[in-house]
Residue, then its C-alpha position, 0 to 999 in steps of 0.5 A: m499500499f502506498t499513500k501520499t498526500i499532496i496539494p496540487k497547484k494545477k489540474s494535471i499531476t505526476i505521481n512516482l510510484p514505488e518499484s514494486f508497483i511496476g507491472e501490477n494493477v494499481r488503483l488510484i483514488a482521489i479524495i479531498e481531506k478535511n483538516e481534522i483539527e478544524n473538524k473536531t473543534s467545529n464538531a464540538k461547537s456544533i454539538q454545544q450549540i444544538y444541546s445548549k437550548y435544552p435544559k440541564i438536568d442534575l442526574s447525580d441522585f438518579k438510581f437505575n434499577r435494571s430489574d425494573a427496567n426489564d420488567f415488561e409485565 
């Protein structure tokens, strides 16, 4: 496997492949990568915006009873 991240400056590019790829079937896939750091901060901000409109509930005294939760009768 061979990966290479580039920022093209023009429409046409040339990629030098490893010698082991010569004579083999090679698949090229081009995708646009987003900056992961920006995505994480923007995701955190969007999640905060979505959930900030809901009231905050204190669940520190909440007791979960599994047998009551699974009692269907």
